[in-house]
C-alpha positions in Angstrom: -8.2 9.5 -5.3 -8.8 5.9 -6.3 -6.4 3.1 -4.6 -6.0 -0.5 -4.9 -5.9 -2.0 -1.0 -4.2 -5.5 -0.1 -7.0 -6.7 2.4 -7.4 -10.5 3.9 -9.4 -12.3 1.6 -9.7 -15.6 3.6 -8.1 -17.3 6.9 -8.1 -20.8 8.1 -7.7 -20.2 11.9 -5.2 -22.5 14.2 -5.0 -25.7 11.5 -2.7 -28.3 12.8 0.0 -29.5 10.9 -0.1 -33.0 10.1 3.0 -33.8 8.0 6.5 -32.1 7.2 7.9 -33.3 4.1 11.6 -31.6 3.5 12.5 -33.3 0.1 9.3 -31.9 -1.8 9.5 -29.2 -4.3 7.7 -26.9 -2.1 4.1 -25.2 -1.0 1.7 -26.4 1.6 -0.7 -28.9 1.1 -4.2 -28.3 2.6 -7.0 -30.5 3.2 -9.0 -29.7 -0.2 -12.6 -29.1 1.6 -10.6 -26.4 3.9 -9.5 -24.8 0.6 -12.7 -25.4 -0.8 -14.5 -23.6 2.1 -11.7 -20.9 2.4 -12.2 -20.0 -1.2 -8.2 -21.0 -1.5 -7.3 -21.8 -4.9 -4.8 -24.4 -6.0 -1.1 -22.7 -6.5 -2.8 -19.2 -4.6 -0.1 -17.7 -2.7 -0.7 -17.8 1.0 0.4 -16.3 4.0 1.5 -18.9 7.1 2.0 -17.6 10.6 3.1 -20.6 12.9 1.5 -19.5 16.1 4.2 -22.1 17.9 7.1 -20.8 16.9 6.2 -17.1 15.5 7.7 -18.2 12.1 6.2 -16.6 9.2 6.4 -17.4 5.5 5.0 -17.0 2.1 4.4 -19.9 0.2 1.4 -21.9 -2.3 -1.4 -24.0 -1.8 -1.9 -27.7 -3.2 -4.6 -29.2 -2.5 -4.7 -32.6 -0.5 -7.3 -35.4 -0.3 -10.9 -34.1 1.1 -11.6 -34.7 4.3 -8.1 -35.7 5.2 -7.6 -33.1 7.8 -4.0 -32.7 6.0 -1.9 -29.9 6.5 1.8 -30.7 5.4 4.6 -28.2 5.3 6.8 -29.2 2.0 10.0 -28.5 0.9 12.2 -25.4 2.8 8.7 -24.7 5.0 9.0 -28.1 6.6 12.0 -26.7 8.6 9.8 -23.6 10.2 7.3 -26.1 11.9 6.6 -29.5 13.4 3.8 -31.9 13.4 1.7 -30.5 15.7 2.1 -26.9 15.7 -1.0 -24.7 14.9 -0.9 -22.4 11.8 -2.9 -19.6 10.8 -3.3 -19.5 7.1 -4.2 -16.4 5.7 -4.7 -15.1 1.6 -5.2 -11.6 0.5 -6.9 -9.9 -2.5 -6.4 -6.1 -4.0 -9.6 -4.4 -3.9 -10.7 -0.7 -5.2 -11.3 1.5 -1.8 -14.8 1.5 -2.1 -14.9 -2.8 -2.7 -12.6 -2.9 0.1 -15.0 -0.9 2.6 -17.5 -3.5 2.2 -15.4 -6.3 2.0 -15.6 -9.3 4.9 -13.1 -12.0 4.7 -14.1 -15.5 5.3 -12.6 -17.3 8.6 -12.6 -21.2 8.6 -12.2 -22.3 11.9 -11.3 -25.3 12.9 -11.0 -28.1 15.7 -7.6 -29.9 16.4 -8.2 -32.7 13.9 -8.3 -30.1 11.2 -12.1 -30.5 10.9 -14.4 -27.3 10.2 -16.1 -26.1 13.2 -17.3 -22.7 12.0 -17.0 -20.4 8.8 -17.8 -16.9 9.6 -17.6 -13.9 7.2 -16.1 -11.5 9.2 -18.6 -8.9 10.5 -18.1 -5.1 10.9 -17.0 -4.7 14.6 -19.2 -1.0 16.0 -15.5 0.9 15.9 -14.8 -0.7 12.4 -18.1 0.6 11.1 -17.8 4.1 12.7 -14.3 3.9 11.5 -15.3 3.3 7.7 -18.2 5.9 7.5 -15.3 8.4 8.9 
């Protein structure tokens, strides 16, 4: 039986909110460099998790100025966080089961100024590898 599985495609881990614009039409503005390195396209659907208050929401990405460090909660999302909050930005993609078994998400780690510290293609752990081969 063939099935499609929704898998984590990429993640920007613990970015800091730099702005919140309530009276904007919506979305999350992300530094274009972070988007590029995470493989996030403009208008791509995002899941956002606020580490500080536990709020979770979905929206879409818009590119901010490259290398600006911008992470701006726009529209209703501005009510779900504050400047300085840490958030996790996640994208997902659908894969056939065989593709999913070999998929490794891109994880972008940033510092307190939203400057990239490291980019990881999530490796399989021994437990994960054993699970996939069973």
